[in-house]
C-alpha positions, 0 to 999 in steps of 0.5 A: 812764581812762589813768594813767601813773606815773613813765615813763622811756624811753631810746634808743641803746646803752649807750655812747650812751644818750639819755633821751627821757622822764624821770619822766613822770606824767599822767592822761587821763580818759574823754572828755577832750581833751588836747593835748601841746605842746613844741618838736621833741625835747622828747619829746612824740611819744615820750610819745604812742607810749608811752601809746598802746602803740606802744612800751614804756617802760623803767620806770614803769607805764601803767594803762588802765581798771585794766589795766597795759599795760606788762606785756603781750606784743607780741601782747597789745598788738596786741589792745589797740590793735585794741580801744581805740586809733585813730591819726592820724599826722604822716605820712599812712602811706596804702597807696599801692596802695589807693584812698580807700575801701579805705584808710578801710575798713582802719580801719572793718573792725576795728570792724565799721563799715559806715557809714564812707563817711559819715565820708569825706563829712564830711571832704570826700572823697566825690567821691574814693572811687576816687582813689589817694594819688598822685592826691591833694594833701597835704591830701587825703591827710591827710584820708584818714588822719583818716577812716581813724582815725575809722572805727575808732570808737576809745575813745582817739584819738591824733593826731600833728600831724593838721592839719599838711598842711591849709589853714586852712579844711580844718583847721578843718573836720576839727578841728570834725568830730573834736570833733563825733564825740567828743561823739557816740561819747564817746572821749578825744583825746590830740593832739600838736601844734606849733600852740599855738592848737589847745590852746585847744580842749582841756580839758587842756594838757600842755607838755613840755621835755627829756623832762619835763612843765613845765606841766599846766593845764586850760582853764576856757573852750574855743574851737571850731575856728573861733575859734582861730588857725592854723599848717601843716606838709607831709609825704608817702610813696611805694613799689612792687615787682615779681615778674617774676623769680619768674614767669620762673624758675618758667616755665623750671623747670616747662616743662622738668620737664613735658616730661620727666616727662610723657614718662617717665610715658608712656614707662613705659606701653610698657615691657612691649612692649620685648623687645630688650635693647639697646632696653631699655638705651636705654629705661632711659637715657631714663628716667634722663635725665628724672630727672637733668634734672628733678632738676637743673633743678627743684632749682637753680631751686627754690633760686633761686626761694626766695632770690628770694622771700625777697629780694622780701619783705625788700625789700617790707617795707624799702620799705613799712615805714611802711605796714606799721607803720600796719597794726600800729599800728591793731591788725592782728596779724602773722599777718593782715598776713602772710596778705596776702603769700600773693599772692607765691605767685600769681607762682609760679602764673603762671609754673608755669601758663604753663610747663605750658601751654607744654610741652604746646604742643610736647609732640608734637614733643618726643616725636618728637625723643626717639624720632627713631630709632624704637627704641621703640614709638610713644608717645602723648601723654597728659594727666596731672592729677597733674602739674598738682597737683605742678608748679603747684598744690603749688608755688603753695601751698608758696610762698604758705605760705613767703611768709607764714611768712618775712614773719611772721618779718620782721614781728616788729619794733616798730611804732616801728621800722617807722614810723621814717624810716630804719633805722640799722644799725651794722655792725662795722668789720673792720680790714684789715692795710693801708689801702686807697684809698677807691674800693677800700674802697667796691668791697669794701663794696658787695659785702658790703652784700648777699650775695643780690645776689652770689648773683644775679649769680653764678647768672646767670654760672654758668647762662649758662656751663653752659647755653650750652656744654651746648646746643652739645653737645646738638645732637650728643648729643641733638637740635637741638630740645634744643639750642635749648631749653636755649640759650633758657632759659639766656639768659632765666634769666641775663638776668633774674637779672643785671638783677635783681641789678644793678638792686638794686645801683644802687638800694641805692647811689643816694645813694652815687653821687649824693654821689660825683658831687657831690664830683667823682668821675668817672663812670668811677670811680663805675661802677668802684667800684659795679659793678666788684667783681662782675666777678671774681664773674661770671668765677669763676661762669662758670668753675665753670659750665664745669667743672660742665657738662663733669662733668655731660655726662661723667657722663651719657655715661659712666654713663647712656648707657655701654651705648648703642653709638650714643652718641658719646664726649664730650670738652671742646668748646674751640670751644663754650667760646670762643664762650660766653666771647665771648658772655658777655663781650659780654652782660655788658659790654653790660649794665654799659654800659647801667647805667653810663648809668643811673648817670650820670643820678643826681644829688643834686638828684634825691635832694633832690626825693625 
């Protein structure tokens, strides 16, 4: 039995507080069938959320079988929902990447129900077990949602417009089956609906208006699903994400580190054979070079990968809020949902494993280049399992754990927040001394929206500048092989991070662009406002990359190789700087041009269809 006493609920801050529930008291008996009616905004869905434990009331108590659930912690509420509550939502909230069978299994697994396919058959989807939500009609998606809730075998089943997207025949079939299962499994039903006809099936009918119960009655005679009238509603859901950036960055980092670390380990095996002091200096210089390159490359790309991982997880949660919300509503604890984010670690595994294998493909050639002057004894290429552990397995495990930890932190938000259509964040308005034109303000606010995107574009420009200029110098200081390798990795890394950053910028400003074009702003003005603010960041990062590579090479030649007589003096390469600057400008403007074409295709009609 559920007893709610004097429940109140407010939304908004202190300045704009709105009372949604005002002194609600009700009683829901075991095996009761209760329907809550009311116009939009009457508070009926909020009442459903509060009574079911999805939200906490601001005051009042809710007693469930003698226990006050309003005093429970979030973790205790999750456990309560897992053991007692089932949901059928107004929107489907299906997991788009799972088929019908697995969506229903999600609810069945919590109850240990192995006969859940029988329920799928009963709702008329037996021939669609392996279909994905995108391949189903709106009515079929709603039936999957219903089957998923029933498969959980709840003690209380809460329904928010469960037949909204169903045609009359299917809707009657589903209601009849819900009623049949209620008699079989003896659970209570609490249903919110606009369809007043469904109230004729219920034992108890509650009517609401302006956050209050205005009528509370009991039906003396109840109708079946095939005796009532009918009404309809239609709603939908979709989202996706990719991890190619982390794969490529992991590949680049491990590719370089494997070459130098494997070489250093094998190099240490011949140290005892070196007697000449000048050769010993050369040996020490090569060992130090390996350490410096691995430290700088590994450190920079590790930091970038961590930022990207957090960036991906945050975006995944933001774009899959409803799907994650339904998992929490069904009773899945945060840690169990977070475990699924360990899959992000496999993107690191794919990149590191490929980088490790790729390095060994050219390892012999790399050894020949490193000892081209034959100053050192012959160095045999050996396989060292410890490198697989350190460069492939440990990073995979660490990133999997990091993904779980970060996602667990991000998941500490109320279920109702996740299930809301929009996230309305009110940011503090910073007053400027002079009022700027709209396009200038928009350019500034676009950059301030997400500093992670500024980081991506800055890192891309920095990396291109540093690696390209260093690659020109490597031909003279080291070898043509090192030069080409550094150039290839620099271009790939820069392009990947640049494309990721700008894609995210446009995606997060799609509606802004569409509205600007609808109001009559020219295509050139839209591009300048959304993308133009990143040019100074790219230019500054390019300059920092130039200074960085000059300082690093100057340090390497002046300190690490200072005693090597054959090592040429290093000076700033004006020619390399000009070539790199022109190449970067052309590449950057080409990318901006391609994305400006993408901006041109965005329209208000497209957003309305979405």
